[in-house]
Structure formats: structure tokens, C-alpha cells
Backbone as JSON, one array per atom type, in Angstrom:
{
  "sequence": "XXXXXXXXXXXXXXXXXXXXXXXXXXXXXXXXXXXXXXXXXXXXXXXXXXXXXXXXXXXXXXXXXXXXXXXXXXXXXXXXXXXXXXXX",
  "N": [[15.04, 25.99, -6.56], [14.98, 27.11, -3.25], [12.11, 27.83, -1.29], [10.71, 30.03, 1.05], [8.78, 30.77, 3.98], [8.23, 33.44, 6.21], [8.29, 34.6, 9.61], [7.74, 36.9, 12.24], [8.3, 37.28, 15.64], [7.63, 38.61, 18.91], [8.85, 38.73, 22.22], [8.2, 39.3, 25.5], [9.72, 40.55, 28.55], [8.09, 39.83, 30.63], [6.89, 37.5, 29.63], [9.1, 35.79, 29.57], [9.59, 35.64, 32.34], [7.21, 34.4, 33.16], [7.39, 31.89, 31.84], [9.68, 31.0, 33.09], [8.75, 30.58, 35.71], [6.87, 28.57, 35.11], [8.6, 26.54, 34.51], [9.35, 25.74, 36.95], [10.8, 27.39, 38.64], [10.8, 29.62, 41.32], [9.32, 32.9, 41.99], [11.58, 35.59, 41.64], [12.5, 38.1, 43.35], [13.79, 41.35, 42.85], [15.69, 40.58, 41.04], [18.39, 40.5, 38.61], [18.52, 42.0, 35.25], [17.46, 40.1, 32.34], [18.96, 40.11, 29.99], [22.04, 41.62, 29.31], [23.09, 44.75, 28.18], [25.4, 46.9, 26.52], [26.41, 50.39, 26.11], [26.81, 50.61, 23.42], [25.01, 48.99, 22.29], [25.57, 46.32, 22.24], [24.7, 43.17, 23.28], [24.54, 40.58, 25.76], [24.46, 37.3, 27.31], [26.06, 36.41, 29.31], [26.22, 36.99, 32.14], [23.72, 36.43, 33.03], [21.36, 34.88, 35.17], [20.99, 31.33, 35.29], [18.23, 30.22, 35.26], [16.8, 32.12, 33.76], [17.99, 32.02, 31.23], [17.35, 29.38, 30.6], [14.56, 29.65, 30.4], [14.33, 31.33, 28.14], [15.47, 29.67, 26.19], [13.57, 27.63, 26.23], [11.32, 29.0, 25.2], [12.26, 29.55, 22.6], [12.68, 26.93, 21.65], [10.06, 25.94, 21.53], [8.97, 27.13, 19.24], [10.77, 26.15, 17.35], [10.12, 23.43, 17.41], [7.87, 23.44, 15.92], [8.76, 23.47, 13.4], [10.07, 25.76, 12.56], [12.92, 27.71, 11.72], [15.28, 29.6, 13.49], [16.27, 32.68, 12.42], [17.28, 35.15, 13.21], [17.84, 36.77, 16.33], [16.92, 39.53, 18.2], [17.84, 41.22, 20.91], [16.23, 43.49, 23.11], [15.62, 46.26, 25.37], [13.33, 45.63, 27.04], [12.26, 43.39, 25.89], [12.51, 40.78, 23.34], [13.1, 40.3, 19.86], [12.29, 37.93, 17.39], [13.21, 36.51, 14.32], [11.97, 34.28, 12.09], [12.12, 31.42, 9.87], [10.64, 29.12, 7.54], [10.69, 26.35, 5.47], [8.84, 26.16, 2.46]],
  "CA": [[15.23, 27.11, -5.66], [14.25, 26.99, -1.99], [11.11, 28.86, -1.0], [10.56, 30.17, 2.5], [7.85, 31.72, 4.58], [8.88, 34.08, 7.35], [7.43, 35.08, 10.69], [8.43, 37.69, 13.26], [7.64, 37.21, 16.94], [8.24, 39.38, 20.0], [8.71, 38.04, 23.5], [8.44, 40.28, 26.55], [10.36, 40.1, 29.79], [7.03, 39.16, 31.39], [6.75, 36.14, 29.11], [10.26, 35.03, 30.06], [9.36, 35.38, 33.76], [6.12, 33.42, 33.26], [7.94, 30.58, 31.46], [10.63, 30.64, 34.15], [7.95, 30.02, 36.8], [6.3, 27.31, 34.62], [9.68, 25.54, 34.55], [9.55, 25.34, 38.34], [11.58, 28.35, 39.41], [9.94, 30.56, 42.02], [9.56, 34.31, 41.68], [12.88, 36.05, 42.13], [12.36, 39.55, 43.5], [15.04, 42.1, 42.8], [16.66, 39.87, 40.2], [18.98, 41.32, 37.55], [17.92, 41.86, 33.93], [17.71, 38.84, 31.63], [20.02, 40.34, 29.02], [22.84, 42.8, 29.63], [23.49, 45.47, 26.97], [26.25, 48.07, 26.78], [25.95, 51.62, 25.46], [26.93, 50.45, 21.97], [23.95, 48.09, 21.84], [26.02, 44.93, 22.26], [24.02, 42.49, 24.37], [25.08, 39.25, 26.02], [23.8, 36.54, 28.36], [27.1, 35.85, 30.18], [25.99, 37.14, 33.57], [22.32, 36.17, 33.35], [21.16, 33.65, 35.94], [20.6, 30.19, 34.47], [16.8, 30.04, 35.03], [16.35, 33.02, 32.7], [18.46, 31.45, 29.97], [16.52, 28.19, 30.35], [13.24, 30.11, 29.96], [14.46, 31.81, 26.76], [15.68, 28.47, 25.36], [12.26, 26.96, 26.14], [10.5, 29.79, 24.27], [12.79, 29.34, 21.25], [12.47, 25.54, 21.27], [8.66, 25.73, 21.19], [8.8, 27.51, 17.82], [11.57, 25.21, 16.58], [9.39, 22.17, 17.32], [6.84, 23.63, 14.9], [9.43, 23.45, 12.1], [10.64, 27.06, 12.23], [14.35, 27.95, 11.98], [15.56, 30.95, 13.97], [17.19, 33.39, 11.54], [17.95, 36.19, 13.99], [17.2, 37.21, 17.57], [17.37, 40.88, 18.52], [17.45, 41.59, 22.27], [15.99, 44.9, 23.39], [15.61, 46.51, 26.81], [12.25, 44.95, 27.77], [11.78, 42.23, 25.15], [13.39, 40.43, 22.23], [12.42, 40.03, 18.59], [12.83, 36.77, 16.68], [12.85, 36.36, 12.92], [11.93, 32.84, 11.83], [11.79, 31.0, 8.51], [10.27, 27.72, 7.38], [10.66, 26.02, 4.05], [7.51, 25.86, 1.9]],
  "C": [[14.37, 26.9, -4.41], [13.27, 28.14, -1.84], [10.83, 28.85, 0.49], [9.36, 31.03, 2.84], [8.52, 32.23, 5.84], [7.84, 34.51, 8.38], [8.29, 35.85, 11.68], [7.61, 37.61, 14.54], [8.36, 38.12, 17.92], [7.92, 38.67, 21.31], [9.13, 39.01, 24.6], [9.19, 39.67, 27.73], [9.33, 39.38, 30.66], [6.81, 37.74, 30.94], [7.89, 35.26, 29.6], [10.07, 34.68, 31.54], [8.27, 34.33, 33.97], [6.63, 32.02, 32.94], [8.91, 30.09, 32.53], [9.88, 30.0, 35.31], [7.32, 28.69, 36.39], [7.34, 26.19, 34.66], [10.04, 25.15, 35.98], [10.4, 26.26, 39.18], [10.62, 29.35, 40.04], [10.22, 31.99, 41.6], [10.84, 34.79, 42.35], [12.84, 37.57, 42.21], [13.72, 40.22, 43.51], [16.1, 41.45, 41.95], [17.19, 40.78, 39.1], [18.27, 41.12, 36.22], [18.3, 40.53, 33.28], [18.89, 38.99, 30.69], [20.75, 41.62, 29.41], [23.3, 43.44, 28.33], [24.38, 46.65, 27.36], [25.74, 49.27, 26.0], [26.05, 51.57, 23.94], [25.84, 49.53, 21.41], [24.37, 46.64, 21.76], [25.42, 44.27, 23.49], [24.57, 41.08, 24.53], [24.37, 38.63, 27.22], [24.78, 36.11, 29.44], [26.76, 35.89, 31.66], [24.54, 36.87, 33.97], [22.21, 34.88, 34.16], [20.6, 32.54, 35.05], [19.1, 30.03, 34.26], [16.26, 30.94, 33.92], [16.77, 32.49, 31.34], [17.63, 30.23, 29.62], [15.13, 28.59, 29.86], [13.29, 30.59, 28.51], [14.65, 30.63, 25.81], [14.36, 27.73, 25.18], [11.36, 27.68, 25.14], [10.95, 29.53, 22.83], [12.52, 27.91, 20.77], [11.02, 25.25, 20.91], [8.41, 26.04, 19.72], [9.58, 26.55, 16.93], [10.87, 23.87, 16.4], [8.26, 22.24, 16.31], [7.45, 23.7, 13.5], [10.06, 24.76, 11.68], [12.12, 27.09, 12.59], [14.51, 29.4, 12.43], [16.62, 31.57, 13.06], [17.99, 34.41, 12.34], [17.13, 36.48, 15.24], [17.79, 38.57, 17.93], [16.92, 41.22, 19.94], [17.27, 43.1, 22.39], [15.85, 45.05, 24.9], [14.56, 45.68, 27.55], [11.7, 43.74, 27.04], [12.84, 41.79, 24.15], [12.54, 40.05, 21.03], [13.1, 38.83, 17.95], [12.32, 36.79, 15.24], [13.03, 34.88, 12.59], [11.68, 32.59, 10.35], [11.48, 29.51, 8.52], [10.15, 27.45, 5.89], [9.23, 25.67, 3.62], [7.53, 24.54, 1.16]]
}
């Protein structure tokens, strides 16, 4: 039987903006939200500018390089929650 350990992380919009700048993109004043959500809570990245998506991918890849598998990502208005697992 497989055994897992789990971890939950939260990542703010500020963290995404910081990583975006670390990746070489300048500050973007008046830019649209990173994730778009409708009134039913369905969220999507379709209209997000590429630098924001690249910053989120970078954040996720950092944890993946430590051996963690992303189980679920939950976008919220000002941040997103990630649930991770790693085999023991």
C-alpha cells in the first residue's frame, strides 16, 4: 500500500507579482487579475496575460522539484491554495 504525506500551501497575488518581476517582467500597473472567476466560482486562466501564467507555473514547479505532486489547486480572489502529496 502506498503511503503519502500531504502539505497545503497558499500563494498570494503579491507572491505571483514578485515572481513575475524575478522572471524579468517589469511592473505592470493597472493590469487585469491573474485568474478570472465567474459568479458560480468557475475560474480560468484563458484571458490572463502570459507573464502571470509563467509566474504561477514557476511557483508550482519549485515545489514539484522538491518531489511533491500537485493534487489540487484552488484559485480564490486574492490567492490560490495548493494541496500537495509526496510518497513516503
